[in-house]
C-alpha positions in Angstrom: 33.4 -8.3 7.0 36.0 -11.0 7.5 33.6 -13.1 9.7 31.2 -13.1 6.7 33.8 -14.1 4.2 34.4 -10.7 2.7 37.7 -8.9 2.2 38.2 -5.6 3.9 40.1 -2.9 2.1 40.5 0.9 2.4 38.0 1.3 -0.4 35.3 -1.0 1.1 35.8 0.5 4.5 35.5 4.0 3.1 32.2 3.1 1.5 30.9 1.5 4.6 31.7 4.4 6.9 30.9 7.1 4.3 34.4 8.7 4.5 36.9 9.5 1.8 39.4 6.9 0.6 42.2 9.1 1.9 40.6 9.2 5.4 40.2 5.4 5.5 43.8 4.9 4.3 45.1 7.3 7.0 43.1 5.5 9.7 44.4 2.1 8.5 47.9 3.5 8.5 47.6 4.4 12.2 46.1 1.0 13.0 49.0 -0.6 11.2 51.5 1.5 13.1 49.9 0.5 16.4 50.0 -3.2 15.4 46.3 -3.7 15.1 46.1 -4.5 11.4 48.4 -5.6 8.6 48.0 -5.4 4.8 48.0 -8.5 2.7 48.0 -7.2 -0.8 44.7 -5.2 -1.1 43.2 -6.9 2.0 43.4 -5.6 5.5 43.7 -8.2 8.2 43.4 -7.9 11.9 46.5 -8.9 14.0 45.8 -11.0 17.1 46.0 -7.8 19.2 43.7 -6.1 16.7 41.2 -8.9 16.8 41.1 -8.8 20.6 40.4 -5.0 20.5 37.8 -5.4 17.8 35.9 -8.1 19.7 36.0 -6.0 22.8 34.6 -3.0 20.9 32.0 -5.2 19.2 30.9 -6.7 22.5 30.4 -3.2 24.0 28.4 -2.1 21.0 26.2 -5.2 20.9 25.5 -5.0 24.7 24.6 -1.3 24.3 22.1 -2.2 21.6 20.5 -4.8 23.9 20.3 -2.2 26.7 18.8 0.5 24.6 16.2 -1.8 23.2 15.2 -3.8 26.3 15.6 -1.2 29.0 15.1 2.1 27.3 12.7 1.0 24.6 14.6 2.4 21.7 13.3 1.0 18.4 14.9 -2.0 16.8 15.9 -0.1 13.7 17.3 2.8 15.7 19.4 1.1 18.4 22.5 0.7 16.2 22.9 4.4 15.5 22.0 5.4 19.1 24.5 2.8 20.5 27.3 4.3 18.5 27.0 7.5 20.5 26.0 6.0 23.9 28.8 3.4 24.0 31.6 6.0 23.8 31.3 6.9 27.5 30.8 3.4 28.7 33.3 2.4 31.4 34.3 -1.3 31.9 32.2 -1.2 35.2 29.1 0.0 33.4 29.6 -2.5 30.6 29.8 -5.3 33.2 26.7 -4.1 35.0 24.7 -3.8 31.8 25.7 -7.3 30.8 24.7 -8.6 34.3 21.4 -6.6 34.2 20.5 -8.1 30.8 21.3 -11.7 31.9 24.4 -12.0 29.8 22.6 -12.1 26.4 24.0 -14.3 23.7 23.2 -12.1 20.7 22.3 -8.5 19.9 18.8 -7.5 18.7 19.8 -8.1 15.1 21.1 -11.6 15.9 24.9 -11.1 15.9 26.5 -13.4 18.5 28.1 -11.4 21.3 31.8 -12.3 21.8 32.9 -13.1 25.3 36.3 -12.5 27.0 38.7 -15.4 26.9 36.3 -17.4 24.7 36.5 -18.0 20.9 34.2 -15.7 19.1 31.2 -17.7 17.9 30.8 -18.1 14.2 27.7 -16.4 12.9 25.3 -19.2 11.8 23.1 -19.4 8.8 23.1 -19.0 5.0 22.5 -15.8 3.1 18.9 -15.5 2.0 20.1 -15.0 -1.5 21.7 -18.5 -1.5 18.8 -20.3 0.2 16.5 -22.7 -1.7 13.0 -21.5 -2.7 9.9 -23.0 -1.2 11.6 -24.2 2.0 10.4 -22.9 5.4 13.1 -20.6 6.8 13.8 -18.6 9.9 15.8 -15.4 10.0 18.9 -16.1 12.1 20.4 -12.6 12.0 20.7 -9.4 10.1 24.3 -8.7 9.1 26.2 -6.0 11.1 27.0 -4.4 7.7 23.3 -3.7 7.1 23.2 -1.6 10.3 25.3 1.1 8.6 22.5 1.5 6.0 19.6 3.0 8.0 17.2 2.6 5.1 17.9 -1.1 5.0 17.2 -1.5 8.8 14.0 0.5 8.5 12.9 -1.7 5.6 13.6 -4.9 7.6 11.7 -3.5 10.6 8.7 -2.4 8.4 8.4 -5.8 6.8 9.1 -7.9 9.9 12.4 -9.2 8.6 13.9 -9.7 12.0 15.6 -12.6 13.8 13.1 -15.3 14.6 10.7 -14.4 11.8 9.5 -17.1 9.4 9.6 -16.8 5.7 10.1 -18.8 2.4 11.4 -17.8 -1.0 8.6 -17.9 -3.6 9.2 -20.5 -6.4 10.5 -18.9 -9.6 11.3 -15.8 -7.7 12.8 -13.2 -10.0 15.7 -10.9 -9.3 15.0 -9.2 -6.9 13.9 -11.9 -4.6 10.3 -12.3 -3.4 9.6 -13.9 -0.1 6.4 -14.8 1.8 6.4 -13.9 5.5 3.7 -14.5 8.0 2.3 -11.0 7.2 2.8 -10.4 3.5 4.8 -10.9 0.3 8.0 -8.8 0.2 10.4 -8.1 -2.6 14.0 -7.8 -1.4 16.9 -6.4 -3.4 19.8 -8.9 -3.9 22.3 -6.6 -2.1 20.1 -6.8 1.1 19.2 -10.4 0.6 22.9 -11.3 0.7 23.1 -9.8 4.2 20.0 -11.5 5.7 21.1 -14.8 7.2 18.6 -17.6 7.5 18.4 -21.2 8.7 15.9 -24.0 8.0 12.8 -23.8 10.1 
C-alpha cells in the first residue's frame, strides 16, 4: 500500500485481509512490539527491519507465483491464492533453487517487480488506468498486488485479457465507470479496479 502511495492503517488492513479491526490491531501491536512497524498517527509505517522482512516475504510470494504458473501450470488468476499456501513451507534453499530454475525473473505474473536482496526495491512503474488520458494507446504494466486479494477482480482481469503486456485505450468521453478498447473487445471497468491497473504509454 505504501509503495502505491496509500496509507496503511488497522482499518484498511482489516478490510484487505477480511479480518476484524480488533484482530488487525492485535497483529499490528505484536509487530510494533517486535520492532517491525511504528504508528504515525493513524498510519502504520514499516521500520527498516520491518521493510527488510516485508521485502523478503514479498520476494518469496512473487517467486512462488512465477513457479506455480510457469512450472505447474496453475492459472494466472489462481496463482496468488495458491502461492499463499505453498510458500509457507518454502525453505531458503528451495526459494533459491526456484529463483535459479526460473532464470531470476524480474516480475511476478501480475507485473509486480520482485525485490532482490541487498538491492533497493524497484519502484513499480506506470500510471493508474483511472488517471490515464483517453484515446492514447496504452500497455498494462502491472495489476496491483492489492487486486490479488479480491479473487473476483483477478478473474475479471483474466476473462477480459487485462494482463501485463496487453494493449488498450480508454474510449473518448468514457463515462464512469471507464470503458476501454482492448485487442479483443470493449470492456467496462469499475473505478475501484481501474485505480489498481497500472499502465504505460504504448
